[in-house]
C-alpha positions in Angstrom: 0.0 0.0 0.1 1.3 3.5 -0.9 0.4 6.9 0.0 -0.6 9.8 -2.3 0.8 13.1 -1.5 0.1 16.4 -3.5 3.2 18.6 -4.0 3.0 22.3 -4.5 2.3 21.9 -8.3 -0.8 19.8 -7.6 0.8 16.6 -9.0 0.2 13.2 -7.2 3.2 11.4 -5.7 3.1 7.7 -4.6 5.3 6.8 -1.7 5.1 3.0 -1.1 7.5 2.8 1.8 9.6 4.8 4.3 12.6 4.1 2.2 11.0 6.4 -0.6 10.7 9.4 1.6 12.5 12.5 0.4 11.0 15.2 2.7 11.6 18.9 2.2 11.1 21.2 5.1 9.5 24.5 3.9 9.1 26.2 7.3 9.9 25.4 10.9 9.3 27.3 14.1 8.8 27.0 17.8 6.5 29.8 19.1 4.0 30.7 22.0 0.7 32.1 21.2 -1.8 33.8 23.5 -5.2 32.4 24.4 -7.9 32.6 21.9 -5.6 32.7 18.9 -7.0 31.4 15.6 -5.4 30.3 12.3 -7.8 29.8 9.4 -10.1 28.6 8.1 -7.3 27.9 5.5 -5.7 25.7 2.9 -2.1 25.0 2.8 0.1 24.0 -0.1 2.0 21.3 1.7 1.8 19.2 4.9 1.9 20.5 8.3 2.9 18.9 11.7 1.7 20.9 14.7 2.9 19.7 18.1 1.9 21.2 21.4 4.6 21.5 24.1 2.4 23.0 26.7 -1.0 24.5 26.6 -4.2 23.4 24.6 -5.3 23.8 21.0 -8.0 22.5 18.8 -7.9 21.4 15.1 -11.2 21.4 13.1 -10.9 19.4 9.9 -13.0 17.0 7.9 -16.0 17.7 10.0 -14.3 16.6 13.2 -12.5 18.6 16.1 -9.3 17.1 17.6 -8.1 18.3 21.1 -4.4 18.8 21.1 -2.8 18.8 24.6 0.8 18.5 26.0 3.0 16.2 24.1 0.3 15.6 21.3 0.6 16.3 17.6 -1.7 16.7 14.5 -0.8 16.3 10.9 -2.7 17.3 7.9 -2.0 17.8 4.2 -2.7 20.2 1.3 -6.1 21.1 -0.2 -8.1 20.4 2.9 -9.8 23.2 4.7 -9.0 23.4 8.4 -8.9 25.7 11.4 -6.5 25.9 14.4 -7.6 27.4 17.6 -5.4 27.9 20.7 -7.8 27.9 23.7 -5.2 29.1 26.1 -1.5 30.2 26.0 0.2 27.5 24.0 3.8 26.6 23.3 4.0 24.7 20.1 6.2 23.5 17.1 5.0 24.2 13.6 6.7 22.2 10.7 5.5 22.7 7.1 7.0 20.1 4.7 6.6 17.9 1.5 6.8 14.3 1.9 8.7 13.8 -1.3 10.3 16.4 -3.4 13.4 16.5 -5.6 14.7 19.8 -4.2 15.8 20.2 -0.6 15.4 24.1 -0.9 12.7 25.4 1.5 9.9 27.2 -0.1 7.9 29.3 2.4 4.3 28.2 2.4 3.1 31.8 3.4 2.3 33.2 -0.1 0.4 30.1 -1.1 -1.9 29.7 1.9 -5.5 30.4 0.9 -8.2 31.3 3.4 -11.4 29.4 2.7 -14.9 30.7 3.5 -17.6 28.4 4.7 -18.8 27.9 1.1 -15.8 25.8 0.4 -16.8 22.2 1.1 -15.1 20.1 3.9 -12.3 17.8 2.7 -11.1 14.7 4.3 -7.5 14.6 5.6 -5.2 12.1 4.1 -3.7 9.5 6.4 -0.2 8.5 4.9 0.3 4.8 5.2 3.7 3.7 4.0 4.7 0.1 4.0 7.2 -0.8 6.8 8.4 -4.4 6.3 7.9 -6.7 8.0 5.1 -5.0 9.8 3.0 -3.9 6.8 1.4 -0.5 6.3 1.3 2.0 9.2 -1.2 4.8 8.8 -0.4 8.2 10.3 -3.6 9.5 12.0 -4.6 13.1 12.1 -4.0 13.2 15.9 -1.3 11.3 17.7 1.2 11.2 20.5 4.9 10.8 19.9 7.2 10.9 23.0 10.8 11.8 22.4 10.1 13.8 19.3 10.8 17.2 20.7 14.6 17.1 20.6 14.4 16.3 16.8 11.9 19.2 16.3 14.3 21.5 18.2 17.1 20.6 15.8 14.9 21.0 12.8 14.0 24.6 14.0 17.6 25.5 14.8 18.8 24.3 11.3 16.0 26.1 9.6 16.7 29.4 11.4 20.5 29.4 11.0 20.5 28.6 7.3 24.1 27.3 7.3 25.6 25.8 4.1 23.9 22.5 3.3 20.9 23.3 5.6 18.4 21.9 3.1 20.0 18.5 3.1 20.4 18.6 6.9 16.7 19.4 7.2 15.8 16.5 4.9 17.8 14.1 7.2 16.3 15.5 10.3 12.7 15.3 8.9 13.2 11.8 7.7 14.4 11.0 11.3 11.4 12.6 12.8 8.9 10.9 10.5 10.6 7.5 11.2 10.6 8.1 14.9 6.7 8.8 14.7 6.0 5.7 12.6 8.1 3.5 15.0 6.0 4.7 17.9 2.8 4.1 16.0 3.9 0.5 15.5 4.6 0.2 19.2 1.1 1.4 20.0 -0.3 -1.0 17.5 1.5 -3.9 19.1 0.5 -2.8 22.6 -3.2 -2.6 21.6 -3.1 -5.9 19.9 -1.7 -7.5 23.0 -4.5 -6.3 25.2 -2.6 -3.7 27.1 -0.9 -6.2 29.5 1.0 -3.4 31.2 -1.8 -0.9 31.5 -1.9 -1.0 35.3 1.8 0.1 35.5 1.3 2.8 32.9 -1.7 4.3 34.7 0.3 4.2 38.0 3.3 6.0 36.6 1.1 8.6 34.9 -0.8 9.3 38.2 2.3 9.5 40.4 5.4 10.2 38.2 7.4 11.6 41.2 7.3 8.4 43.1 10.5 6.2 43.1 8.8 3.4 41.4 10.8 0.0 41.3 10.5 -2.6 38.5 9.3 -5.1 41.0 6.4 -2.9 42.2 5.3 -2.2 38.7 5.6 -5.8 37.6 3.6 -7.0 40.6 0.7 -4.7 39.5 0.6 -6.6 36.1 1.2 -10.0 37.6 4.6 -10.6 36.0 8.1 -11.4 37.1 10.4 -8.2 36.9 12.5 -9.5 34.1 9.6 -10.6 32.0 7.7 -7.3 32.8 10.8 -5.2 31.6 11.0 -7.1 28.4 7.3 -6.8 27.7 7.2 -3.1 28.5 10.1 -2.5 26.1 8.4 -4.5 23.4 5.1 -2.7 23.8 6.1 0.9 24.5 9.7 1.0 23.0 11.1 2.3 26.3 12.3 0.9 29.6 9.9 1.7 32.7 12.6 4.1 34.0 12.6 6.0 30.7 8.9 6.1 30.5 8.5 7.6 34.1 11.2 10.2 33.3 9.1 11.2 30.3 6.1 11.6 32.4 8.0 13.7 34.9 9.3 16.0 32.1 5.8 16.5 30.8 4.7 17.8 34.3 7.9 19.8 34.7 7.2 21.8 31.5 3.8 22.8 32.7 5.1 23.8 36.1 8.1 25.8 34.7 5.7 27.9 32.7 3.6 28.5 35.7 6.6 29.8 37.6 7.6 26.9 40.0 11.2 27.1 41.2 13.4 24.6 39.6 14.8 23.4 42.9 11.4 22.5 44.4 10.2 21.1 41.0 13.2 18.7 40.8 12.6 17.4 44.3 8.8 17.2 43.9 9.1 15.0 40.7 11.6 12.6 42.3 14.9 13.7 40.7 17.9 13.0 42.9 19.5 16.4 42.1 19.0 19.6 40.0 21.9 18.5 37.8 20.2 15.2 37.0 16.9 16.9 36.4 18.4 19.5 34.1 20.3 16.7 32.2 17.1 14.6 31.6 15.1 17.7 30.7 17.6 18.8 28.0 17.9 15.3 26.7 14.2 15.0 26.0 13.4 18.7 25.0 16.7 19.9 23.7 16.6 22.9 26.2 17.6 23.3 29.8 14.8 24.1 32.3 15.9 27.7 32.5 16.0 28.0 28.6 12.6 26.5 28.4 11.1 28.9 30.8 12.7 32.0 29.2 11.7 30.9 25.7 8.1 30.6 27.0 8.3 34.1 28.5 9.9 35.8 25.5 7.6 34.2 22.9 
């Protein structure tokens, strides 16, 4: 099964597998918008990846409305009227790109964006579904969660803004990495759902109490498994070790708390980090920014 993507000239392109990806990044930014901000109703000339770092946004497309919260993303393509709305102050990444294009040179989508009135009929978003051997086709939904994507998006934005020699080729490589990361996570979610969520009690516990110093034995006991088997099963279903997963949940809470003004020292202690240095190291590893940089970027945007 392939996917059909329209490029900026309106021609159809077939991508049968991830190996055929040749993405071109046309625009990349990280910004913070105030509450009640709206984009659209509009039609874009390429595809867009919109990921919320903190805050809350809504995407209306194809007769449906998707709620986009911390750590969640939406994807939509060209020639499909849509509207984005930030219900509260929202920190986000916005990446415009073509899935496959001969040139790596970015072409800013701004001049080709069309604003559509209500008389323009609703279109249905395309769900790209490249074949990923040996797993088969994996469809990218309009709304999804992809943990660990933020550092790659940070590098894309930096590369786009600096425009150093060869940046188009560098952006192609980074965007390929980002899309591959997303599809890998989608495959992990599919595997987890097909196995009947065997580790759901442990996941729920870590989400509810990310600051607790969970042991593998405690988490395994919740699911009725031996710790070694539980760790293996967790890795197979989620793609992360339990320790990595709970750190990710801690960082999600930390981002919200930083923008609300909580002190870094108390935040690190409350979320179960053994030191400020370790907290800062893990925060930068997952977000590409130190806690102080993250807070200042949120204030300045």
